[in-house]
C-alpha positions in Angstrom: 0.0 0.0 0.0 1.1 3.6 -0.5 -1.2 5.4 1.9 -2.5 4.5 5.4 -4.6 6.8 7.6 -4.9 5.9 11.2 -7.5 7.6 13.5 -7.1 6.9 17.2 -9.5 8.2 19.8 -9.4 6.1 23.1 -12.5 7.9 24.4 -14.7 7.1 21.4 -17.1 4.2 20.9 -14.9 3.2 17.9 -11.4 4.0 19.1 -9.5 2.8 16.1 -10.1 3.4 12.4 -7.6 2.5 9.7 -7.9 3.4 6.0 -5.6 1.7 3.5 -5.0 2.4 -0.2 -3.2 -0.2 -2.1 -1.0 1.0 -5.0 0.5 -1.7 -7.2 1.3 -2.6 -10.8 -2.1 -3.2 -12.4 -1.1 -6.5 -14.0 -0.1 -8.1 -10.7 -2.7 -10.8 -9.9 -4.5 -10.8 -6.6 -7.6 -12.3 -4.9 -10.1 -10.3 -2.9 -10.4 -10.4 0.9 -11.3 -13.8 2.3 -9.9 -16.2 5.0 -7.0 -17.2 2.8 -5.1 -18.1 6.0 -6.5 -19.9 9.0 -8.1 -17.2 11.2 -6.9 -14.3 9.1 -8.8 -12.4 6.5 -7.3 -10.2 3.8 -6.7 -9.8 0.1 -4.1 -12.3 -1.3 -1.2 -11.5 -3.6 -1.3 -14.3 -6.1 2.3 -13.7 -7.2 4.1 -13.9 -3.9 1.3 -15.5 -1.7 1.1 -12.9 1.0 -1.0 -9.8 1.6 -0.8 -6.0 2.0 -3.4 -6.0 4.8 -4.7 -8.7 7.1 -7.3 -8.8 9.9 -7.7 -11.2 12.8 -11.4 -11.0 13.5 -11.2 -13.0 16.8 -8.4 -10.8 18.2 -9.9 -7.6 16.6 -6.4 -6.7 15.2 -5.1 -5.5 11.9 -1.7 -5.7 10.2 -0.9 -3.4 7.2 2.2 -3.0 5.1 3.7 -0.2 3.0 6.9 -0.4 1.0 9.7 1.9 2.4 12.8 3.6 1.3 16.4 2.4 1.9 18.8 -0.4 1.2 17.3 -3.3 -0.8 17.8 -6.8 0.4 20.3 -9.2 -1.2 18.4 -10.6 -4.2 19.7 -14.1 -3.4 18.1 -14.0 0.1 15.1 -11.7 -0.5 11.9 -12.6 1.2 8.4 -11.4 0.3 7.2 -8.6 2.6 3.7 -10.0 2.1 4.0 -12.2 5.1 4.6 -9.3 7.5 0.9 -8.2 7.7 0.1 -11.8 8.6 2.7 -11.7 11.4 1.3 -8.4 12.7 -2.3 -9.4 12.5 -1.5 -12.5 14.4 0.0 -10.4 17.3 3.6 -11.0 16.3 6.3 -8.4 15.5 9.4 -8.1 13.4 12.7 -8.4 15.3 16.1 -7.0 14.4 17.6 -10.3 13.7 14.8 -11.5 11.4 14.3 -8.7 8.9 17.5 -8.7 6.9 15.9 -10.6 4.0 13.2 -7.9 3.5 13.3 -4.8 1.4 12.5 -1.6 3.4 9.0 -1.4 4.8 6.7 0.2 7.2 4.5 -2.2 9.2 1.4 -1.2 11.2 -0.2 -3.3 13.9 -3.4 -1.9 15.5 -6.2 -2.9 17.7 -8.7 -1.0 19.9 -6.0 -0.3 22.5 -3.5 1.4 20.2 -1.1 1.2 17.2 2.5 0.4 16.7 4.5 1.2 13.5 7.8 -0.5 12.6 10.2 1.0 10.1 12.9 -1.0 8.4 15.3 0.9 6.0 17.5 -2.1 5.2 19.9 -1.3 8.0 18.0 -0.4 11.2 14.6 -1.6 12.6 12.8 0.9 14.7 9.2 1.4 15.9 6.9 4.2 17.1 3.8 3.8 19.2 1.2 6.2 17.6 -0.4 8.6 20.1 -4.1 9.5 20.0 -4.9 11.6 17.0 -5.0 11.3 13.2 -1.9 10.0 11.5 -0.9 9.3 7.9 1.8 6.9 6.7 3.1 6.9 3.1 6.2 5.3 1.5 8.5 7.9 3.2 7.1 6.8 6.6 5.0 8.5 9.3 4.6 12.0 8.0 4.1 14.4 10.9 4.7 17.7 9.0 3.2 19.5 6.1 5.9 18.8 3.5 4.0 16.0 1.8 1.1 17.4 -0.3 -1.1 14.4 0.1 -0.7 14.3 3.9 -1.1 18.0 4.2 -4.4 17.9 2.4 -6.0 14.6 3.7 -4.9 14.5 7.3 -7.2 17.4 8.4 -10.0 15.9 6.4 -9.7 12.6 8.2 -9.2 14.4 11.5 -12.5 16.2 11.0 -14.5 13.2 9.8 -17.3 12.2 12.3 -17.3 8.7 13.7 -20.6 6.8 13.3 -22.5 6.2 16.5 -21.9 2.5 16.1 -19.6 0.2 14.1 -22.5 -0.6 11.8 -22.3 2.8 10.2 -23.1 4.8 8.2 -19.6 5.3 7.0 -20.5 7.6 4.0 -18.2 10.4 5.0 -15.2 8.1 5.5 -15.9 6.3 2.2 -15.8 9.6 0.4 -12.4 10.5 1.9 -11.0 7.0 1.5 -11.8 7.0 -2.3 -9.9 10.2 -2.8 -12.4 13.0 -2.1 -12.6 13.8 -5.8 -9.0 14.9 -6.2 -7.8 14.0 -9.7 -5.1 11.4 -10.1 -2.6 13.9 -11.6 -2.9 16.3 -8.6 0.1 16.2 -6.2 -2.4 15.8 -3.4 -4.0 12.8 -4.9 -4.5 9.7 -2.7 -6.0 7.6 -5.6 -3.4 7.5 -8.4 -2.7 6.1 -11.8 0.5 6.2 -13.8 1.2 4.9 -17.3 4.8 3.9 -17.5 7.1 4.2 -20.5 7.5 0.4 -20.7 3.7 0.0 -21.3 2.9 -1.1 -17.7 0.5 0.9 -15.5 0.9 1.5 -11.7 -1.9 2.8 -9.6 -4.5 2.4 -6.8 -6.1 -1.0 -7.0 -8.2 -1.1 -3.9 -9.2 0.7 -0.7 -9.9 -0.8 2.8 -11.6 0.6 5.8 -11.2 -1.2 9.1 -12.9 -0.1 12.4 -12.0 -1.8 15.7 -13.5 -1.7 19.1 -12.7 -4.0 22.0 -15.5 -6.4 20.9 -16.2 -5.7 17.2 -14.6 -5.5 13.8 -15.8 -3.7 10.7 -13.9 -4.5 7.5 -15.1 -2.9 4.3 -13.3 -3.2 0.9 -13.6 -1.9 -2.6 -11.7 -2.8 -5.8 -13.2 0.4 -7.4 -11.0 2.9 -5.6 -12.8 6.1 -6.9 -16.3 5.0 -6.2 -17.4 5.6 -2.6 -20.6 3.6 -3.2 -18.7 0.5 -4.2 -17.6 -0.7 -0.8 -18.7 -4.1 0.4 -18.6 -5.4 4.0 -16.2 -8.3 4.5 -16.5 -8.5 8.3 -19.1 -9.0 9.6 -20.5 -11.1 6.7 
């Protein structure tokens, strides 16, 4: 994924909301969210077998991955980063001695009690515990300033979005923001993007996920039509 928004309000009925926009080469095969792994639900990357976002419904926990910047892994020992969201959703965490085979990443683990974000730049593994508030994570990491146009535009919009009175919704306002708020793909602020590359391939936003977590409930909504706020379907609860 290339954009994750995290809204944390410990005093709210819904303390944790995560929005994830997955950007990828459009030809890369994938399967929509389902229980592709025992006890874990998420979309499946059919090329490498992992995922970009996974949810453990029983534990009410989410793991989400973004590619990072830094030193690439040795090609002879490279591992797919797609198993990292499965690790995080299962309650595990990356450790310094076990990430050398991965290209740089940012890995989020969140539940109703809070969120932790790991950063691996190919040399050093670090983590931050996200405080209450609205946060945005992009390929450069947890952006706390205004330098990134996308973050500067969308963070206050997500911060101002009203939480539904219950996890059942309605989520209309959040759907509108998660699908790009009408910002065109060529705008530097755009969260939903599409790029035609010189070699004939295309790279862009393929799907959007909304996950809401309480201590007792999970809401997991998904759309493969990332510009249509009316196209979301509910994965959990079924």
